[in-house]
Residue frames as qw, qx, qy, qz and C-alpha x, y, z in Angstrom:
[[0.033, 0.813, 0.394, 0.428, 88.44, -79.82, -177.56],
 [0.262, 0.300, -0.327, 0.857, 89.79, -76.57, -176.06],
 [0.181, -0.443, -0.703, 0.526, 88.33, -75.50, -172.71],
 [0.115, 0.294, 0.015, -0.949, 87.35, -72.10, -174.12],
 [0.374, -0.036, -0.641, -0.669, 85.19, -73.75, -176.76],
 [0.360, -0.346, -0.861, 0.092, 83.48, -75.99, -174.19],
 [0.096, -0.410, -0.468, 0.777, 82.76, -72.97, -171.99],
 [0.235, 0.159, -0.278, -0.918, 81.22, -71.13, -174.95],
 [0.423, -0.192, -0.789, -0.402, 78.88, -74.06, -175.65],
 [0.289, -0.382, -0.771, 0.420, 77.88, -74.16, -171.96],
 [0.024, 0.356, 0.227, -0.906, 76.81, -70.50, -172.14],
 [0.333, 0.031, -0.508, -0.794, 74.57, -71.05, -175.17],
 [0.621, 0.098, 0.551, -0.548, 71.04, -72.35, -174.93],
 [0.100, 0.036, 0.916, 0.386, 69.55, -75.18, -176.94],
 [0.548, 0.241, 0.098, -0.795, 66.31, -74.55, -178.78],
 [0.250, 0.130, 0.947, 0.156, 64.16, -77.51, -179.80],
 [0.403, 0.226, -0.162, -0.872, 61.71, -76.55, -182.55],
 [0.349, 0.204, 0.909, -0.104, 58.64, -78.79, -182.83],
 [0.208, -0.029, -0.537, -0.817, 56.53, -78.77, -186.01],
 [0.606, 0.074, 0.384, -0.693, 52.74, -78.94, -185.65],
 [0.598, 0.168, 0.783, 0.022, 50.83, -81.97, -186.91],
 [0.620, 0.669, 0.407, 0.049, 50.35, -82.22, -190.68],
 [0.279, 0.917, -0.283, 0.018, 53.58, -80.27, -191.29],
 [0.905, -0.233, 0.130, 0.332, 57.19, -81.44, -191.50],
 [0.134, -0.803, 0.404, 0.417, 60.69, -80.19, -192.06],
 [0.814, 0.545, -0.199, -0.034, 62.40, -81.02, -195.33],
 [0.689, -0.521, 0.441, 0.243, 65.40, -83.23, -194.65],
 [0.746, 0.660, -0.024, 0.084, 68.13, -82.99, -197.27],
 [0.781, 0.225, -0.159, 0.561, 71.78, -82.45, -198.07],
 [0.096, 0.561, -0.209, 0.796, 71.95, -78.90, -196.70],
 [0.511, -0.307, -0.754, 0.275, 71.85, -79.70, -193.00],
 [0.221, -0.541, -0.443, 0.680, 71.25, -76.23, -191.54],
 [0.171, 0.588, 0.421, 0.669, 69.63, -72.96, -192.37],
 [0.036, -0.170, -0.340, 0.924, 68.37, -69.58, -191.19],
 [0.106, -0.573, -0.684, -0.438, 64.76, -68.41, -191.06],
 [0.172, -0.184, 0.265, -0.931, 62.64, -65.63, -189.64],
 [0.349, -0.398, -0.842, -0.100, 59.89, -67.07, -187.48],
 [0.384, -0.758, -0.239, -0.470, 57.22, -65.65, -185.17],
 [0.019, 0.514, -0.589, 0.624, 58.34, -64.44, -181.76],
 [0.348, -0.217, -0.872, 0.268, 57.75, -66.48, -178.64],
 [0.037, -0.370, -0.583, 0.723, 54.83, -65.54, -176.46],
 [0.252, 0.696, 0.667, 0.080, 52.51, -64.44, -179.24],
 [0.067, -0.715, 0.018, 0.695, 54.01, -61.01, -179.82],
 [0.637, 0.728, 0.162, -0.197, 53.84, -59.53, -183.30],
 [0.069, 0.804, -0.538, -0.244, 57.58, -59.41, -184.06],
 [0.956, 0.237, -0.174, 0.023, 59.74, -62.00, -185.73],
 [0.450, -0.722, 0.506, 0.140, 63.13, -63.41, -184.84],
 [0.636, 0.562, -0.514, -0.123, 65.87, -64.90, -186.96],
 [0.787, -0.408, 0.451, -0.102, 66.96, -68.41, -185.97],
 [0.344, 0.500, -0.774, -0.182, 69.63, -70.83, -187.10],
 [0.812, -0.123, 0.415, -0.392, 68.46, -74.42, -187.04],
 [0.190, 0.325, -0.886, -0.270, 69.13, -77.97, -188.20],
 [0.848, -0.077, -0.076, -0.519, 66.27, -80.42, -188.81],
 [0.115, -0.387, 0.908, -0.116, 67.00, -83.77, -187.15],
 [0.250, 0.294, 0.921, -0.056, 63.64, -85.45, -187.86],
 [0.042, 0.497, 0.608, 0.618, 60.57, -84.60, -189.95],
 [0.334, -0.810, -0.404, -0.262, 58.94, -82.96, -186.91],
 [0.586, -0.749, -0.027, 0.309, 61.95, -81.70, -184.89],
 [0.543, 0.645, -0.163, 0.513, 64.77, -79.21, -185.49],
 [0.635, -0.607, -0.191, 0.437, 67.42, -77.98, -183.07],
 [0.386, 0.713, -0.032, 0.584, 69.40, -74.79, -182.82],
 [0.442, -0.158, -0.433, 0.769, 71.25, -72.49, -180.45],
 [0.127, -0.870, -0.338, -0.336, 69.62, -69.57, -178.66],
 [0.163, 0.647, -0.323, 0.672, 70.87, -66.69, -176.50],
 [0.596, -0.551, 0.262, -0.522, 69.32, -67.89, -173.24],
 [0.090, 0.341, -0.925, 0.140, 71.14, -70.71, -171.41],
 [0.551, 0.074, 0.696, -0.454, 69.18, -73.91, -170.88],
 [0.124, 0.164, 0.885, 0.419, 66.96, -76.05, -173.07],
 [0.360, 0.337, 0.188, -0.849, 63.94, -74.33, -174.63],
 [0.327, 0.331, 0.866, 0.181, 61.02, -76.08, -176.35],
 [0.213, 0.377, -0.098, -0.896, 59.44, -73.98, -179.11],
 [0.469, 0.431, 0.771, 0.000, 56.17, -75.19, -180.68],
 [0.081, -0.180, 0.403, 0.894, 56.03, -73.67, -184.14],
 [0.593, 0.501, 0.269, -0.570, 53.14, -72.63, -186.35],
 [0.779, 0.380, 0.459, 0.193, 52.61, -74.10, -189.81],
 [0.365, 0.922, -0.028, 0.122, 53.83, -70.79, -191.28],
 [0.347, -0.786, 0.507, 0.072, 57.03, -70.97, -189.21],
 [0.739, -0.087, 0.636, 0.203, 57.77, -74.46, -190.61],
 [0.635, 0.695, 0.299, 0.155, 57.07, -73.20, -194.12],
 [0.089, 0.963, -0.251, 0.041, 59.57, -70.36, -193.66],
 [0.520, -0.587, 0.613, 0.093, 62.16, -72.76, -192.24],
 [0.787, 0.203, 0.551, 0.190, 61.78, -75.09, -195.22]]
């Protein structure tokens, strides 16, 4: 793998999206998608995310902020992502 590509991945953050109880992600042939979900911190805006479900209750994706970020979703967020 080229060094430039590895450096780019190091600069990206990893978002871990956790579904609330009694909801789940649909796992299927199309492994990734885009969705508009509620903003972090309870603000009224929305943000567009790219994600890939890896389990019924967990999806992962990249974010703009370096590091690993845990994002607990609402039931409506999971519905939009499905």
